[in-house]
Each structure stands twice: as structure tokens, then as C-alpha cells.
C-alpha positions as CSV (number, residue, x, y, z in Angstrom):
1,M,-56.1,61.6,-47.6
2,T,-52.9,59.5,-47.2
3,H,-51.1,57.5,-49.6
4,K,-52.2,54.2,-47.5
5,S,-56.0,55.7,-47.7
6,K,-55.8,56.0,-51.4
7,F,-54.2,52.9,-51.6
8,L,-56.9,51.0,-49.4
9,T,-59.8,52.7,-51.4
10,F,-58.2,52.2,-55.2
11,S,-57.9,48.3,-54.1
12,A,-61.2,48.3,-52.9
13,V,-62.5,49.8,-56.2
14,I,-60.5,47.4,-58.0
15,L,-61.7,44.4,-56.0
16,N,-65.1,45.2,-56.4
17,M,-64.9,45.8,-60.2
18,T,-63.0,42.7,-60.5
19,L,-66.0,40.9,-58.5
20,M,-68.6,42.7,-60.6
21,S,-66.9,41.9,-63.9
22,Q,-67.0,38.0,-63.2
23,P,-70.1,36.3,-64.4
24,I,-72.7,34.9,-62.2
25,T,-73.1,31.3,-63.3
26,A,-76.4,29.5,-61.9
27,Q,-76.2,26.5,-59.6
28,T,-78.5,23.7,-60.6
29,L,-79.9,21.8,-57.3
30,H,-78.1,18.9,-58.6
31,E,-74.5,21.0,-58.1
32,A,-75.5,22.0,-55.0
33,V,-76.2,19.0,-53.7
34,D,-72.9,17.7,-54.8
35,K,-70.7,20.5,-53.4
36,T,-72.3,20.0,-50.0
37,V,-71.5,16.2,-50.1
38,K,-67.8,17.1,-50.7
39,S,-67.4,20.2,-48.4
40,N,-70.3,19.9,-45.9
41,P,-68.3,19.9,-42.3
42,T,-70.8,17.8,-40.9
43,I,-70.2,14.9,-43.3
44,L,-66.8,15.4,-43.2
45,A,-66.6,15.3,-39.3
46,Q,-68.4,11.8,-39.6
47,S,-66.4,10.7,-42.6
48,N,-63.2,11.3,-40.2
49,F,-65.2,9.3,-37.4
50,S,-65.7,6.4,-39.6
51,L,-62.2,6.6,-40.8
52,S,-60.7,6.2,-36.8
53,V,-63.6,3.1,-36.2
54,D,-61.4,1.3,-39.2
55,Q,-58.3,1.6,-37.6
56,T,-59.9,-0.4,-34.5
57,I,-60.4,-3.4,-36.7
58,N,-56.3,-3.5,-37.0
59,Q,-56.0,-3.2,-33.4
60,A,-58.1,-6.5,-32.5
61,R,-56.5,-8.3,-35.1
62,A,-53.3,-7.5,-33.3
63,G,-54.1,-10.0,-31.2
64,F,-53.8,-12.9,-33.3
65,Y,-49.9,-11.9,-34.5
66,P,-46.9,-12.6,-32.1
67,K,-45.8,-9.9,-29.3
68,V,-42.1,-9.3,-29.0
69,D,-41.0,-7.4,-25.9
70,L,-37.2,-6.1,-25.4
71,N,-36.1,-5.9,-21.8
72,L,-33.1,-4.0,-20.9
73,G,-31.9,-3.2,-17.4
74,T,-29.0,-1.5,-15.5
75,G,-28.6,-0.9,-12.0
76,Y,-27.1,-1.5,-8.5
77,E,-27.8,-4.7,-6.5
78,R,-26.8,-5.4,-3.1
79,T,-27.6,-9.0,-2.1
80,D,-27.9,-10.4,1.5
81,S,-28.2,-14.8,0.7
82,P,-26.7,-18.0,1.9
83,T,-24.1,-17.4,-1.2
84,T,-22.6,-14.3,0.1
85,R,-22.2,-15.2,3.8
86,P,-20.3,-14.8,6.0
87,D,-20.1,-11.6,4.1
88,H,-23.6,-11.1,4.9
89,N,-24.2,-9.1,1.7
90,K,-22.7,-8.1,-1.5
91,S,-23.0,-5.2,-3.6
92,L,-22.6,-5.5,-7.6
93,H,-23.4,-3.5,-11.0
94,R,-26.1,-5.4,-12.4
95,N,-27.0,-5.8,-16.1
96,E,-30.1,-7.6,-17.7
97,A,-31.0,-8.4,-21.4
98,G,-34.2,-9.9,-22.4
99,L,-36.0,-10.7,-25.7
100,T,-39.6,-12.4,-25.3
101,A,-41.5,-13.2,-28.3
102,T,-45.5,-14.3,-27.3
103,Q,-47.9,-16.0,-29.7
104,M,-51.6,-16.0,-28.6
105,L,-52.8,-19.8,-29.0
106,Y,-56.1,-19.6,-27.4
107,D,-57.7,-16.9,-25.4
108,G,-61.6,-18.3,-25.1
109,F,-62.4,-16.4,-28.5
110,A,-61.4,-13.1,-27.1
111,T,-59.6,-11.9,-30.1
112,K,-61.8,-13.0,-32.6
113,N,-65.0,-11.8,-31.0
114,S,-63.2,-8.3,-30.6
115,V,-62.6,-8.2,-34.5
116,D,-66.1,-9.1,-35.3
117,Q,-67.2,-6.8,-32.7
118,T,-65.0,-4.0,-34.1
119,S,-66.1,-4.8,-37.8
120,S,-69.2,-4.1,-37.1
121,L,-68.8,-1.2,-35.2
122,A,-66.5,0.0,-38.4
123,E,-69.7,-1.3,-40.9
124,S,-72.1,1.1,-38.5
125,A,-70.1,4.2,-38.8
126,G,-70.0,3.7,-42.6
127,Y,-73.3,3.6,-42.6
128,N,-73.8,6.7,-40.8
129,V,-71.6,8.5,-43.2
130,A,-74.3,7.3,-45.5
131,D,-76.9,8.3,-43.5
132,T,-75.5,11.9,-42.8
133,A,-75.1,12.3,-46.5
134,E,-78.7,11.8,-47.1
135,T,-79.8,13.6,-44.5
136,T,-77.8,16.8,-45.1
137,S,-78.4,16.4,-48.9
138,L,-82.0,16.4,-48.4
139,R,-81.3,19.4,-45.9
140,T,-79.7,21.3,-48.7
141,I,-82.3,20.4,-51.3
142,Q,-84.8,22.3,-48.6
143,V,-83.0,25.8,-48.4
144,Y,-82.0,25.4,-52.1
145,L,-86.1,25.3,-52.6
146,D,-87.0,27.7,-49.8
147,V,-84.8,30.5,-51.6
148,L,-86.7,30.0,-54.7
149,R,-89.8,30.1,-52.8
150,Q,-88.9,33.2,-50.9
151,Q,-87.5,34.9,-54.2
152,E,-91.2,33.9,-56.0
153,L,-93.1,35.3,-53.0
154,L,-91.2,38.5,-53.0
155,S,-92.1,39.2,-56.4
156,L,-95.8,38.4,-55.8
157,T,-95.7,40.8,-52.8
158,E,-93.7,43.4,-54.7
159,Y,-96.2,43.3,-57.4
160,N,-98.9,43.3,-55.2
161,L,-97.9,46.2,-53.5
162,E,-97.3,47.9,-56.6
163,S,-100.9,47.1,-57.9
164,H,-102.4,48.4,-54.3
165,E,-100.2,51.9,-54.7
166,R,-101.9,52.3,-58.0
167,I,-105.4,51.7,-57.1
168,N,-104.9,53.8,-54.1
169,S,-103.5,56.8,-56.4
170,Q,-106.9,56.5,-58.5
171,I,-109.0,56.4,-55.3
172,E,-107.7,59.5,-54.1
173,L,-108.2,61.4,-57.6
174,R,-111.8,60.2,-57.6
175,A,-112.2,61.5,-54.0
176,N,-110.5,64.8,-54.9
177,S,-112.5,65.1,-57.4
178,G,-115.9,64.8,-55.5
179,V,-116.8,61.3,-56.9
180,G,-115.2,59.1,-54.2
181,T,-115.8,59.4,-50.2
182,K,-112.7,59.7,-47.7
183,T,-114.2,56.5,-46.2
184,D,-112.6,54.6,-48.9
185,V,-109.4,56.0,-49.3
186,V,-108.8,55.5,-45.7
187,Q,-109.7,51.8,-46.6
188,S,-107.5,51.7,-49.4
189,T,-104.5,53.2,-47.6
190,G,-104.7,50.8,-45.3
191,R,-104.3,48.1,-47.4
192,V,-101.7,49.6,-48.9
193,A,-100.2,49.9,-45.5
194,L,-100.5,46.2,-44.9
195,S,-99.1,45.4,-48.3
196,E,-96.2,47.1,-47.1
197,A,-95.9,45.2,-44.1
198,N,-96.1,42.0,-46.3
199,L,-93.4,43.0,-48.4
200,T,-91.5,43.9,-45.1
201,A,-91.8,40.6,-44.1
202,N,-90.8,38.8,-47.2
203,R,-87.7,40.4,-47.6
204,G,-86.6,39.4,-44.3
205,N,-87.8,35.7,-45.0
206,F,-85.7,36.1,-48.1
207,E,-82.7,37.1,-46.4
208,D,-82.9,34.2,-43.5
209,A,-83.5,31.5,-46.7
210,K,-80.1,33.0,-48.1
211,A,-78.5,32.6,-44.9
212,N,-79.5,29.2,-44.2
213,Y,-78.3,28.5,-47.9
214,L,-74.9,29.9,-46.8
215,R,-74.6,27.5,-43.5
216,V,-75.5,24.5,-45.3
217,V,-73.9,24.9,-48.7
218,G,-71.3,27.0,-47.9
219,N,-71.9,29.8,-50.5
220,L,-74.5,32.1,-50.8
221,P,-77.3,31.5,-53.5
222,E,-76.9,33.0,-57.1
223,S,-79.2,32.4,-59.9
224,L,-80.5,29.2,-58.5
225,V,-82.8,27.2,-61.3
226,D,-86.2,25.8,-60.8
227,P,-85.5,22.1,-60.4
228,S,-89.0,21.1,-61.7
229,D,-91.0,18.0,-60.3
230,D,-89.0,15.6,-62.4
231,C,-88.0,13.9,-59.0
232,C,-91.9,12.6,-58.6
233,K,-91.3,10.1,-61.6
234,N,-89.0,8.2,-59.0
235,T,-92.2,7.1,-56.7
236,P,-92.9,4.1,-55.9
237,A,-96.5,2.6,-57.1
238,T,-97.6,2.2,-53.5
239,V,-96.7,3.4,-50.0
240,E,-95.8,-0.1,-49.0
241,N,-93.2,-0.7,-51.8
242,A,-91.4,2.6,-50.4
243,I,-91.7,0.7,-47.0
244,K,-90.2,-2.3,-48.2
245,I,-87.0,-0.3,-50.0
246,A,-86.7,1.6,-47.0
247,F,-86.5,-1.5,-44.7
248,Y,-83.9,-3.1,-47.5
249,Q,-81.5,-0.1,-48.1
250,H,-81.9,3.1,-45.6
251,P,-78.4,3.2,-43.9
252,A,-80.0,4.3,-41.0
253,L,-81.5,1.2,-40.4
254,R,-78.3,-0.6,-41.4
255,A,-76.3,0.8,-38.9
256,S,-78.5,0.0,-36.1
257,I,-78.5,-3.5,-37.2
258,A,-74.8,-3.5,-37.6
259,N,-74.6,-2.0,-33.7
260,H,-76.6,-4.8,-33.0
261,E,-74.2,-7.3,-34.5
262,A,-71.3,-5.4,-32.5
263,S,-73.1,-6.0,-29.2
264,L,-73.6,-9.7,-29.9
265,A,-70.0,-10.3,-30.7
266,Q,-69.2,-8.1,-27.5
267,Q,-71.5,-10.3,-25.3
268,Q,-69.5,-13.4,-26.7
269,G,-66.5,-11.5,-26.0
270,A,-67.3,-11.2,-22.2
271,K,-67.3,-15.1,-21.8
272,A,-63.7,-15.3,-22.9
273,P,-62.4,-15.2,-19.3
274,M,-64.5,-18.3,-18.2
275,H,-61.8,-20.2,-20.5
276,P,-57.8,-20.2,-20.3
277,R,-55.6,-18.6,-22.1
278,V,-52.8,-20.5,-23.7
279,D,-49.7,-18.7,-24.9
280,L,-46.3,-20.0,-26.5
281,E,-43.6,-18.1,-25.5
282,L,-40.1,-18.0,-26.7
283,G,-37.4,-16.0,-25.5
284,T,-33.7,-15.7,-24.4
285,N,-31.9,-13.6,-21.8
286,T,-28.2,-12.3,-21.1
287,N,-27.5,-11.0,-17.7
288,N,-24.5,-10.0,-15.9
289,D,-23.8,-9.8,-11.8
290,L,-26.9,-11.2,-10.9
291,D,-27.8,-12.2,-7.2
292,G,-24.3,-11.2,-5.7
293,I,-22.6,-13.5,-8.2
294,N,-20.2,-12.6,-10.2
295,G,-20.3,-13.5,-13.9
296,H,-22.8,-14.1,-16.9
297,N,-26.0,-15.7,-16.6
298,N,-27.3,-16.9,-20.1
299,D,-30.4,-18.5,-20.9
300,S,-33.0,-19.5,-23.8
301,F,-36.6,-20.8,-23.3
302,A,-39.6,-22.0,-25.4
303,M,-42.6,-22.6,-23.1
304,F,-46.4,-23.0,-23.4
305,R,-47.9,-21.4,-20.8
306,L,-51.1,-21.8,-19.5
307,R,-53.2,-19.1,-17.5
308,Y,-56.5,-19.7,-15.8
309,N,-58.5,-17.3,-13.4
310,L,-60.3,-19.4,-11.1
311,L,-61.8,-16.4,-9.0
312,N,-62.8,-12.8,-9.7
313,G,-65.1,-11.7,-7.4
314,G,-67.9,-12.4,-9.7
315,A,-66.8,-9.5,-11.8
316,D,-66.7,-11.6,-15.0
317,K,-70.3,-12.8,-14.9
318,A,-71.5,-9.6,-14.1
319,R,-69.7,-8.6,-17.2
320,I,-71.7,-11.3,-19.3
321,K,-75.0,-10.0,-17.6
322,E,-73.9,-6.4,-18.6
323,T,-73.5,-6.9,-22.5
324,E,-76.9,-8.8,-22.6
325,F,-78.4,-6.2,-21.5
326,I,-76.3,-4.0,-24.0
327,S,-77.4,-6.4,-26.6
328,E,-80.9,-6.4,-26.0
329,Q,-80.8,-2.5,-25.8
330,S,-79.2,-2.4,-29.3
331,K,-81.8,-4.4,-30.4
332,A,-84.7,-2.2,-29.4
333,S,-82.8,0.9,-30.7
334,A,-82.9,-0.9,-34.5
335,L,-86.6,-1.6,-33.7
336,I,-87.1,2.0,-32.8
337,V,-85.0,3.1,-36.2
338,K,-87.2,0.8,-37.8
339,R,-90.8,2.3,-36.8
340,Q,-89.3,5.7,-37.6
341,L,-88.5,5.1,-40.8
342,E,-92.1,3.3,-41.4
343,Y,-93.3,6.7,-39.8
344,D,-90.8,8.9,-41.9
345,V,-91.8,6.8,-45.0
346,R,-95.5,7.2,-44.7
347,L,-95.6,11.3,-43.4
348,A,-93.6,11.9,-47.0
349,W,-96.1,10.0,-48.7
350,N,-99.0,11.2,-47.4
351,A,-97.8,14.8,-47.8
352,L,-96.7,14.2,-51.6
353,D,-100.2,12.7,-52.4
354,S,-102.1,15.4,-50.6
355,L,-99.8,17.8,-52.5
356,S,-100.6,16.4,-55.6
357,S,-103.9,16.5,-55.2
358,R,-104.2,20.6,-54.3
359,L,-101.8,21.5,-56.7
360,P,-104.2,21.4,-59.8
361,V,-107.1,22.7,-57.6
362,L,-105.1,25.6,-56.4
363,D,-104.0,26.1,-60.1
364,L,-107.5,26.4,-61.0
365,H,-108.1,28.8,-58.0
366,V,-105.0,31.1,-59.4
367,K,-106.4,31.2,-63.2
368,S,-110.1,31.9,-62.0
369,S,-108.9,34.7,-59.8
370,E,-107.4,36.4,-62.9
371,K,-110.2,35.8,-64.8
372,T,-112.3,37.5,-62.1
373,R,-109.7,40.4,-61.9
374,I,-109.8,41.0,-65.6
375,A,-113.9,41.1,-65.4
376,Y,-114.1,43.3,-62.5
377,Q,-111.7,45.8,-64.4
378,K,-114.3,45.8,-67.3
379,Q,-117.0,46.2,-65.0
380,F,-115.3,49.1,-63.5
381,S,-114.9,50.9,-66.5
382,L,-118.5,50.6,-67.3
383,G,-119.2,51.8,-63.9
384,Q,-120.5,48.5,-62.4
385,R,-117.9,48.1,-60.0
386,T,-115.9,50.2,-57.4
387,L,-112.0,50.4,-56.9
388,L,-112.3,48.5,-53.5
389,D,-114.0,45.8,-55.3
390,L,-111.0,45.8,-57.9
391,L,-108.5,46.0,-54.3
392,D,-110.4,42.6,-53.4
393,T,-109.6,40.7,-56.4
394,E,-105.9,41.8,-56.4
395,N,-105.8,40.5,-52.5
396,E,-107.5,37.4,-54.0
397,L,-105.6,36.6,-56.7
398,F,-102.3,37.3,-54.6
399,T,-103.3,35.0,-51.9
400,A,-104.1,32.1,-54.3
401,K,-100.8,32.9,-56.0
402,L,-99.2,32.4,-52.8
403,D,-101.3,29.2,-52.2
404,Y,-99.9,27.9,-55.3
405,T,-96.1,28.8,-54.9
406,N,-96.0,27.2,-51.0
407,A,-98.1,24.3,-52.5
408,Y,-95.5,23.9,-55.9
409,Y,-92.4,24.0,-53.9
410,D,-93.9,21.9,-51.1
411,Q,-94.6,19.4,-53.6
412,I,-91.1,19.1,-54.9
413,Y,-89.6,18.7,-51.4
414,A,-91.9,16.1,-50.6
415,C,-90.8,14.2,-53.7
416,Y,-87.1,14.5,-52.8
417,W,-88.1,13.8,-49.1
418,L,-90.0,10.5,-49.9
419,T,-86.7,9.5,-51.6
420,E,-84.6,10.3,-48.6
421,T,-86.7,8.1,-46.6
422,M,-86.1,5.0,-48.7
423,G,-82.2,5.8,-48.6
424,K,-82.3,6.5,-52.0
425,L,-81.7,10.3,-52.5
426,L,-77.9,9.9,-53.5
427,E,-78.8,7.1,-55.9
428,V,-81.8,9.1,-57.6
429,L,-79.6,12.3,-57.8
430,E,-76.9,10.3,-59.4
431,L,-74.1,11.6,-57.1
432,E,-71.2,9.6,-55.4
433,T,-71.7,8.9,-52.2
434,P,-68.5,9.9,-49.7
435,E,-65.7,7.4,-49.9
436,Q,-66.2,6.2,-46.5
437,A,-69.7,5.6,-46.6
438,L,-71.6,1.8,-46.8
439,T,-74.4,2.1,-49.3
440,I,-76.7,-0.8,-50.6
441,T,-78.2,-0.4,-54.2
442,S,-81.6,-1.5,-54.4
443,S,-82.1,-4.5,-56.9
444,E,-85.1,-2.5,-58.8
């Protein structure tokens, strides 16, 4: 082995020992969501877009302020005019210098409407940041709970396989001693094989859950903590109350309303070409050797200028019509978002209501299955039950625990889902939204 290979091997061992020596700290649901909000690239991208839209407001406001232009020029001039005849033409080296300041006095409210439009678009972008943070946070909760779910399902499957293998060994012993039958062995072996297949599938599901967690949160899950169902304490009294909250403060609806306001301002701004434009212009020029005449030609001026387009081929009227349709489109889009919000709230509410009713029943099923297994084990020792009967009770208990586990984590997710449909997820988690986000806190 070369020195380089020895060094690399030694470095790898040291790195591995260092990583193993580092304590593994539990990552709570609150911490996972907080980390995601601060580092998820989807949220960061939306935040930077919001910052870029903010700059369009300053661009629009520039129309209210003076504009100053400097004009410099130097070059060759050849002039043929009455002043240069009878020599027919005269060639000179021409120099120009000019400075002009222009202040808009009236532009048909084009600048004002442009500021209103960009301000509304910036407001929409801010609400979109909040909406992205809410939806991404809910996705974080989903992958967090899915890791816990798959981890627990994997443990249940491992225990189920161990029980099947233990009972299968007993069935084989009884068959070899002449008490049992080969048919029992075949049936029991088949059930062990099914348990092994379930275990393999659940291991794959667990690895998929960890991969999803890494994609959303940015790190592999380590020692996650069951968040319990405390989030359900924030549920409104009725679904109508939940819908009312969503209509009041959900950032997606607020963003669509802001987009509609921007389209209304755009519609008003499209009427500006129908008005004259009035500017105040102040300027001074210093020129040399112009129009075939040697010497300086200096002037200063202060002018009110009115510009009014009288004919534009109908383009301005068509633009006004276009913006009217855009305004109606954005209004319809806001209504779509509003309907979708109500749909989402009702779906989340129904899911939570159904799961809250099912969970106690499933818990009762688990407890009953456990009692049945214990009873069958006692009856087996008395010769009243077969080992296959024991396998049946193991499968029933396993299925009952699977159903309860899935319903338990589904209920927790439904609580957070309902909160997200109302636009209150980060508020309930007591987490700060991104700096660029615009949010509305309910008055309740």
C-alpha cells in the first residue's frame, strides 16, 4: 500500500470516528419547519423574485422626478446653403454641447397608474412568498410525519416477522414429531414468506421517506420526535369559521386580489395616450461652427411643451380593450382561488373529522386484538387452539396496529393541513415568515 493510500485510509477512519463521536441531537417538528423556511431553495427563489418586483416600484416612481440629459458631439460638417454661396459649400469641424432638464407636469396619470400597478404586483409577490412558505412548511410536516410513520410501520413489520418465524418453528417441530401435518408447515412457511416480503417493502418505503425528507428539509432525518396531536387544539369550532378565516387571511387569496388591483391600475394607465402630455423643459446649448458659420452659437431656454398624439391607427383603443379583458381574467382567477380555498378547507375539515372519529375505534380494535391473542395463547396451551390460529391472531393484531398507526399520523397531518388551508400554519407554529413575505394576522 502506498503512502497516499495509507493516508487516505487513515483519514477516512478518523473522519468516520469523528462523525460517530458526534452526538446525535433530536430534530423536533418545529425545528425542521424553521430550518426549511430559512433554507429551502423554493422559498428563497420566491423571496428574491419579490425583492426584484419591489424595485419596479422605484422604476415607476422615477416618472415623477426630473430627467436630465447631457448631449455632446464632435465631428465633420459640410454645408451648402445660401449663407455659404457662391462658394457652394463649406466644411467645418463641428462641436455641440447641450444640457436639458425635463419635468413631467401631466401625462394622463400614466405614471401614477404605473406606480399603483407595480405596488400591487409587489404586494402580490410578497403574499406569494408567504403562500410558498406555508405550503412548503406543510410539505415539511408531511415528510417529517412520513418518516415517523414508516419507521413505526417497519418496527411493526419486523416484530410480525419474528412472531411468524417463532410460530413456524413450533409448527415444524410439531410436524417432525408427528403431532402436526405437513400442510400446516407449508401454510405457515407461506405466511413467513409474506411477512418477509412486507418487511422488504417497508424498508424501501422507509428509505423513500428519508429521501423525501432530505429533499425538502435539506438533511437526513435523525432522531425525530413524535409531535403528538396538540395542533388539533387550534381547530375552529365550525367549518364555516375556518372558511371565514381562510377568506380573510390566506396569502394565496390575498395575492390574487392584489393581482386584480394591479390589472385595474393597468387598465387605467392604458387610457393615458388619450390625454396630452405636458412637460417643463430647461436647457442650455453651447455649439461651435454650425451650419457653415464659424464661431460660437450659445442659447438657453425654458419651455412648456405639450405633446398630443392625434392618430395612432386604433392601437390605443385596442390596448384599452386588452387591459379590460386582462382585468376580468384576474378577477376570475381570484374567484378560482377563493373556491379552491373553500374546497381545501372542507377537504381538510372532513379528513380531520373522519380520522378523529376513527382513531378511538381503531385503538379499541388494537386492544381487542391483543386480548384475543393472549386468550388464544392460553387456549393453545390447553390444546383448544392450533398454531395456525395463533398466526391468524398475529396477523389480525398486526393489521390493527398498521391501521391505527396510519390513522394516527394522518390525523396529525390533517390538523396541520387544516391550519395551512386557513393561512395560519406558521402563525400557529410561532415561526417567523421570510422577511419578504406579507401576512395578515387574524384578529381572533
